[in-house]
VOGU-3710 file (C-alpha; in Angstrom, 3 decimals, decimal comma):
1> mfesvigpkm> 0,000/0,000/0,000  2,807/2,460/0,829  5,489/1,132/-1,504  4,860/3,367/-4,520  5,104/7,128/-4,723  2,849/9,080/-7,063  4,362/12,209/-8,530  7,905/13,560/-8,365  10,243/11,964/-5,852  11,140/14,195/-2,932
11> plhddtvvvw> 14,815/14,496/-1,979  15,461/13,247/1,556  17,528/15,410/3,874  18,549/14,619/7,442  15,604/16,619/8,824  12,977/15,382/6,328  9,916/13,783/7,927  7,286/12,080/5,739  4,074/10,815/7,350  1,569/8,350/5,860
21> mvdgrparlv> -1,882/8,626/7,413  -4,542/5,905/7,681  -8,009/6,963/8,829  -6,620/10,376/9,825  -3,893/8,922/12,083  -0,178/8,396/11,395  0,627/4,802/10,412  4,142/4,966/8,920  6,811/7,586/8,582  10,281/8,412/7,389
31> ferarwrveg> 12,367/9,981/10,163  16,157/10,397/10,308  16,404/8,845/6,825  14,831/5,553/7,987  11,369/4,004/7,724  9,346/3,572/10,895  5,999/1,904/11,721  3,635/3,268/14,336  2,925/0,764/17,119  -0,342/0,872/19,040
41> eprpivevpd> -2,644/3,859/18,906  -1,206/7,336/18,271  -2,380/9,851/20,867  -3,481/13,343/19,836  -1,497/16,295/21,162  -3,967/18,940/22,313  -2,539/22,323/23,276  -3,676/25,854/24,046  -2,244/28,500/21,697  -0,052/31,065/23,502
51> ehihplithv> -2,213/33,949/22,294  -5,217/32,429/24,143  -3,554/32,303/27,551  -4,876/35,249/29,537  -6,295/35,526/33,072  -9,603/36,939/31,771  -10,235/34,024/29,395  -12,187/31,362/31,289  -12,916/28,855/28,499  -9,758/28,450/26,488
61> aerhtgwrct> -10,071/26,963/23,012  -7,776/23,956/22,732  -6,599/22,667/19,387  -5,159/19,454/18,030  -1,539/20,211/17,072  -0,094/16,784/16,302  0,363/13,189/17,384  2,389/11,430/20,052  3,262/7,904/19,000  5,588/4,996/19,615
71> vrrdggaerv> 7,408/3,904/16,453  9,642/0,954/15,571  12,337/1,137/12,897  11,652/-1,180/9,938  13,929/-4,193/10,046  15,253/-3,363/13,504  14,438/-3,423/17,165  14,860/0,299/17,854  11,737/1,882/19,374  11,274/5,582/20,133
81> elavrrdgvr> 8,521/7,894/21,320  7,902/10,796/18,919  5,847/13,968/18,829  4,855/14,569/15,196  3,477/18,000/14,246  2,664/19,982/11,117  4,811/23,041/10,471  3,152/24,772/7,548  3,432/22,384/4,617  5,952/20,012/6,209
91> wiaerlar> 6,067/17,626/9,154  8,469/17,890/12,073  9,239/15,096/14,549  10,776/15,342/17,982  12,137/12,500/20,095  10,525/12,367/23,527  12,064/11,036/26,740  10,452/7,884/28,063
//
């Protein structure tokens, strides 16, 4: 299902993150020039925008900003916890401490 790419191939750099979604949730990704599979259920990251934090605001509007997920490297035993977020038109991923 994920093996073919439609359209021009994207050059991979060290900071390139590519995310494949299934039913609106991340299922696979490319991170640190390697392929990873999401294990278990990704958890949504819900945050309050900085501009909405004010003592007079009593009902702050939260928003979904990304996913927290455990991933395993394809063909290996390495597992990491990642926070995956959109940054404009690209994805960014951050390793999280366990």
